[in-house]
N, C-alpha and C positions, 0 to 999 in steps of 0.2 A: 760795822754792825750797829752802832749807835745811830748813825744816819739812816739806816734801813728801817729801824724801829720808829724813828721820828717820822719818816715819810709814810709809814704804814698808818699811823694815827692821824696824819694831816691830809692825806690823799682823799679827795672827794669824787673822783671820776666815776666810781661804781655806785655812788649813792643814788643817783637818779634812776638807774636801772632797778635797784632794790625797791625804791619807792613805787615804781610802776608795777613791779611784781606783787607787792603787798596790796596795792589798789585792785589789781586784777583778781587776786585771791579773794579779797573782800566782796567784790562784785559777783564773783562766781558763787560764793557761799550764799549771798542774799538771793540770787536768781534761783538756785537750787531750793532754798527754803520756800520761796514764793511758789515754785512749781509743786512742791510737796503739799503746801497748805491749800492751794487752789486746784489740786490735781483732779478731784472728782468733778468740779465745775467745768474744767477744761474738757474732761472726758465726755461730759454731757453735751457740750457744744459740738464736739466732733461727731458724736453719735447722732445728734440732730441733723448735722450737715450730711452725714452718710445716708441717713434715712431719706432725707429730701432728695438726694441725688439718685437713690435707687428707685424712687417712685416713677421716674421718667422711663424706666426700662420696660 
């Protein structure tokens, strides 16, 4: 039992995966925040593209 507890605290094999998961979560939060902040500007760009494409019909 003592050996199992010692291995639990010294084992580092899952550490890399946890770090990647935290980085992915942080990048996702930043991307969502940026889309929320710039949402109206992006909507305007897509509306402009849509309008210019519909002129050719």
